[in-house]
C-alpha positions in Angstrom: 288.5 25.5 133.5 292.0 24.3 134.3 291.4 20.9 132.5 289.9 22.7 129.6 292.9 25.0 129.2 295.3 22.1 129.6 293.5 19.9 127.0 293.3 22.8 124.5 297.0 23.6 125.1 298.1 20.0 124.6 296.1 19.6 121.4 297.5 22.9 120.0 301.0 21.8 120.9 300.6 18.5 119.1 299.1 20.2 116.1 302.1 22.6 115.9 304.6 19.8 116.4 303.0 17.6 113.6 303.1 20.5 111.3 306.7 21.2 112.1 307.4 17.6 111.4 305.7 18.0 107.9 307.8 21.2 107.1 311.1 19.6 108.3 310.5 16.3 106.5 308.7 17.3 103.2 309.1 21.1 103.0 306.5 23.4 101.6 306.8 22.2 98.1 306.6 18.5 99.2 303.4 19.2 101.3 301.8 21.1 98.4 302.6 18.3 96.0 301.3 15.5 98.3 297.6 14.4 98.5 298.3 12.5 101.8 301.0 14.5 103.7 301.2 12.2 106.7 301.6 9.1 104.5 304.2 10.8 102.4 306.2 11.7 105.4 306.1 8.2 107.0 306.8 6.7 103.6 309.9 8.9 103.3 311.2 7.9 106.9 309.8 4.3 107.4 309.0 3.0 103.9 305.7 1.6 102.7 304.8 -0.1 106.0 305.0 3.4 107.8 302.6 5.0 105.2 300.2 2.1 105.6 300.2 2.4 109.4 299.5 6.1 109.4 296.9 5.7 106.7 295.2 3.1 109.0 295.3 5.6 111.9 293.7 8.2 109.8 290.9 5.9 108.8 290.2 5.0 112.5 290.2 8.7 113.4 287.8 9.5 110.5 285.4 6.7 111.6 285.4 8.1 115.1 284.8 11.6 113.8 281.9 10.3 111.6 280.4 8.5 114.5 280.4 11.6 116.7 279.1 13.8 113.9 276.1 11.4 113.2 275.1 11.3 116.9 275.5 15.1 117.6 274.0 16.1 114.2 270.8 14.2 114.6 270.4 15.3 118.2 270.8 18.9 117.1 268.1 18.4 114.6 265.9 16.8 117.3 266.5 19.8 119.5 265.4 22.1 116.7 262.2 20.2 116.4 261.6 20.6 120.1 262.2 24.3 120.1 260.8 25.4 116.8 257.2 24.6 116.0 257.8 24.7 112.2 260.2 21.8 112.6 258.2 19.7 115.2 258.4 16.8 113.0 262.1 16.5 113.7 261.4 16.5 117.5 259.9 13.0 117.9 261.9 10.5 119.8 261.3 6.8 119.0 261.4 4.5 122.0 262.7 1.7 119.9 265.6 1.9 119.2 265.6 5.0 121.5 266.7 7.5 118.9 265.5 10.4 116.8 265.0 8.4 113.7 263.3 11.3 111.7 266.4 13.4 112.4 268.7 10.6 111.4 266.8 10.3 108.0 267.1 13.9 107.4 270.8 13.9 108.1 271.3 11.1 105.8 269.4 12.8 103.0 271.5 16.0 103.5 274.7 13.8 103.5 273.7 12.0 100.3 272.9 15.4 98.6 276.4 16.6 99.4 277.9 13.3 98.1 275.9 13.8 94.9 277.0 17.4 94.7 280.6 16.3 95.0 280.1 13.4 92.5 278.9 15.7 89.7 281.4 18.5 90.1 285.0 18.6 88.8 286.7 18.6 92.3 284.5 16.0 93.9 285.3 15.9 97.7 286.7 19.3 97.6 283.2 20.7 96.8 281.7 19.1 99.9 284.5 20.7 102.0 283.9 24.1 100.2 280.2 23.8 101.2 280.7 23.0 104.9 284.0 25.0 105.8 282.4 28.4 105.8 279.4 27.2 107.8 282.0 26.0 110.4 283.5 29.4 110.8 280.1 31.1 110.6 278.7 29.2 113.6 281.9 29.8 115.6 281.5 33.5 114.9 277.8 33.5 115.8 278.4 31.6 119.0 281.1 33.9 120.2 279.0 36.9 119.3 276.2 35.5 121.3 278.5 35.3 124.3 279.2 39.1 124.1 275.6 39.9 123.4 274.3 37.9 126.5 277.0 39.6 128.7 275.7 43.0 127.7 272.0 42.2 127.9 272.4 40.2 131.3 275.3 41.7 133.0 274.3 40.5 136.6 273.4 36.9 135.7 275.5 34.2 137.5 277.5 32.2 135.0 279.1 28.7 135.5 282.3 29.7 133.4 284.2 32.9 133.4 285.9 33.7 130.1 289.6 34.5 130.7 290.6 38.1 129.8 287.1 39.0 128.8 286.2 40.7 126.4 289.7 40.6 124.7 289.7 36.8 124.0 286.1 36.7 122.4 286.7 39.8 120.3 290.0 38.3 119.0 288.3 35.1 118.3 285.5 36.9 116.4 288.0 38.7 114.3 289.8 35.4 113.5 286.7 33.7 112.6 285.4 36.5 110.4 288.7 36.6 108.6 288.5 32.8 108.0 284.9 33.0 107.0 285.8 35.8 104.4 288.8 33.8 103.1 286.6 30.6 102.6 284.0 32.5 100.8 286.6 34.3 98.5 288.7 31.0 97.9 285.8 28.4 97.4 283.3 30.5 95.6 279.8 29.0 94.8 280.0 26.0 97.2 280.7 28.2 100.1 278.1 30.9 99.2 275.4 28.0 98.9 276.3 26.8 102.4 275.9 30.3 103.9 272.6 30.8 102.1 271.3 27.5 103.6 272.1 28.8 107.1 270.6 32.3 106.5 267.3 30.7 105.3 266.8 29.5 108.9 266.7 33.0 110.4 263.0 33.7 109.6 262.0 30.5 111.3 263.9 31.3 114.4 262.5 34.8 114.6 258.9 33.6 114.0 259.2 31.0 116.9 261.3 33.2 119.3 
């Protein structure tokens, strides 16, 4: 738990310092008027080489994030196929090349659908973000609520991790996630609503196979 708290604290500290640098270097107006805030800040301080360097770092970080998302996303779908009989076609593991190919294909189809949705809408990439952002907060909210529910239903069960300051921390986190979910739904509109509807459509399958 100590390593987890230290890592989260370091990441939070770096995030706050980076945003402080943006505010000091560009100001609120400069940040609002820039499509690439980090590049704009480095261009202002170090010229065009600085902007190109930080843009290269962003590309590397994006590729790493995409790689992790592809691996975890496909294996999540594979686990769904293992647990829910209605989706058993996703739960097949292919020995060569030792991967859940069907789950990868489904993930690719969903990704291409989102790319198409972004292509044929006015805001493009923002539409894809609008679709996924509320789902992000919705799952965080549901995961934390499940923690509270399981603690109530199984109070005597031994657990490998003790939540600090329970139940204050999870309740506070649920409140933050609920607010961010509400904000994303209000701000983004139809794209966010479509994403939440897709998640809710899975509830009958889970109940039927519980």
